[in-house]
N, C-alpha and C positions, 0 to 999 in steps of 0.2 A: 806645635802649631806642623803638619806633617807641609815638605814639600811640593810643588806642583812635579820637581822632577821624583818622584813615589808614586804621589797619587793618579799622575794620568796611565801609569802602565796597571796600576792595577784596578786601573774603568777598561783598557783597554781589557784585560782578560775577564771582567766583568763582561762588558762585551760579547766576546769570544763566545762564553759559556752560554749567553741567549741566544745568540744563531747559533750555537749548535741545540740548544733545545726545542726553536720554534722555526727555521727556514728547513724548509724541506720537506719537511716532518708534520708525519701529526704527534700531535701529544699524547705519549700515555706514561704509565708511569714505570714502562721498562724503560725509558728513553731517561727520565729521571732522574733512578737509580743508578742506568748508566752512570751519569752525566756527575750525580756523588760520589761516586768508586773514584772519576775519575781527576776532580778536582784539586787533591790533594798533590797526583803530579804536575796539575801546571802552576799552582803553587807555589811547590822544591822547586822545579825549572824556574821560575822567575826569582825566586831570591840566590839559587847561583846565578844566573844573570847581573843580579843586583853586586854578587861579590865577584866581578870579571872586574862592573864598574872599577868597585872599589880597589881591586890589586895595579890596576891597570892608571888609576886616579892619583893611585897614594903613593907618594913623594919619596915617601921611607919606607923599605921595603925589604921586613923582618920579616924572622919565621912566624910565628904569629900570623899576622899577614897571607902570606903563603901558604897555611895551611886552611886557611879557612875556607880557599876554592874547594880544596882538596874533598877536605872535609864533606861539602856541600855535596861533592858527586856521591861518598858513599850514602849520603841519608836519600839523594835521589834513587839511586837504585835500590835500595831497601823500602822506598816509599813505593816504587813502581812492582818489585814485590811482593809487597802488603797487595797495591790494588788485583794483582795476578792475582794473588792469594782468594782475593774475597770476589771478586770475579767465578773464581774454581766455584767458591763456596756458594753462590747467587746462583748459582747452574743447577746445582747438586739439589735433589731430595735432604734439608737437613736437615737436625735433628734439635730438641731445643739446645743442646747445649753449643753446637755450631751455627744456631744463631745468636748466644750469645756474645760466643766468639765472634764472626762477625760485624755483632754494634762492637766491643771492644777493639775490632782492627781498623775500621772505618775512626774510629774517634782516636784512633794511638795516630794512626796515618794522617789526619786534621792539624792533631796536636804536635807535632814534627816537625809538617811542614807551614805551618804556621810559627809556631816559635824561629823557627830559618826567619822566614819572612820578615819578622821585627825586628829582630839581631841584626840581620842586613842593612835590614831599612833607616835603624838607627847608627849603624856605621857611616850609612851613607849620608846621615844630618847633622850623627858629627862633624864629619870631614865637610861636609858641605860648609856650614859655622864658621871653622877652622878658617877657609878659602876667605869668607866675605871677613873677619880680620883681619884677614893681610894684605885687604887691597885688589886691587885689579894687578894681573899680573899680564908682560907680552906672552902669547901664545906660538911659537916658532913653527910654521908651516914650510916642511918642508917640497921645494915642488921642481 
């Protein structure tokens, strides 16, 4: 079962989406499709923030741990580039193959960002279980 440390940021993302869609706007299909295009960006940056937490909380920083945030920065750039291209395809009059390309890119964007979110959440959950096994530790706060 996922911990609240992972569920709460995901719920905040869901609230953000609902607020983007309904607050101070008339709900139209155009706004809904804009939201569909933008959601993978939010998911990718949420997974990036999880990886930063994982990076700074991991006591033993090895090469694989250091590469995760760097890899996710590249993933975020790819997701944003695909988002921009999807918006471009949505604005122009599309042919049938461009419509198929648009659907493929949207599914691909969701796949990349969702995989990154689930993998970083899994890393955090694994680290959380290891911390629970070790027991409470004293945390020094520099004042």
